[in-house]
C-alpha positions in Angstrom: 0.0 0.0 0.0 1.5 3.3 -1.0 1.4 6.5 1.1 -1.4 8.1 -1.0 -3.8 5.1 -0.2 -3.9 5.8 3.4 -6.0 8.8 4.7 -3.8 9.2 7.7 -0.8 10.4 5.5 -2.7 13.2 3.9 -2.7 16.5 5.7 -4.1 19.9 4.7 -1.5 22.2 2.8 1.0 19.3 2.1 2.3 18.9 -1.6 1.1 16.0 -3.7 1.0 14.5 -7.0 -2.5 13.5 -8.1 -4.1 11.9 -11.2 -7.0 13.8 -12.3 -10.2 12.0 -13.7 -9.4 13.2 -17.2 -5.8 12.0 -16.9 -6.6 8.5 -15.5 -5.9 6.8 -18.8 -2.4 8.3 -19.4 -1.7 8.5 -15.6 -0.3 11.9 -15.9 0.2 13.6 -12.5 -0.8 17.3 -11.5 0.8 18.8 -8.6 -0.4 21.1 -5.8 -1.2 21.6 -2.1 -4.3 19.8 -0.5 -7.0 22.1 0.2 -9.7 19.5 1.2 -9.6 15.6 1.8 -12.8 14.2 0.0 -12.3 10.4 0.8 -13.9 9.6 4.0 -12.7 5.9 4.4 -9.3 5.3 5.9 -8.0 3.6 2.9 -8.7 3.6 -0.9 -7.0 1.3 -3.4 -6.7 4.1 -6.1 -5.5 6.7 -3.8 -7.3 9.1 -1.5 -9.3 11.8 -3.4 -8.4 15.3 -2.6 -9.3 18.8 -4.0 -6.0 20.8 -4.5 -5.7 24.6 -4.0 -6.2 25.1 -7.6 -9.7 23.4 -7.3 -8.7 20.4 -9.2 -9.9 17.1 -7.9 -7.9 13.9 -8.1 -6.5 10.8 -6.4 -3.1 11.0 -4.5 -0.4 9.1 -6.1 2.5 10.6 -4.5 3.4 12.7 -1.4 6.1 15.2 -1.9 
């Protein structure tokens, strides 16, 4: 299980790399700071869903 799959590892304001819904097929990462954590469960196999400070929503693939 990677860090991005555990909600406990995600904190407001940290820098993360996420895959946006539109980029799921390519796996392209977008980077930003966590504004809001949208996944309620403690873990998620595809990564915790967050909203970045840019307003983009995606699943965390890496924590910077």
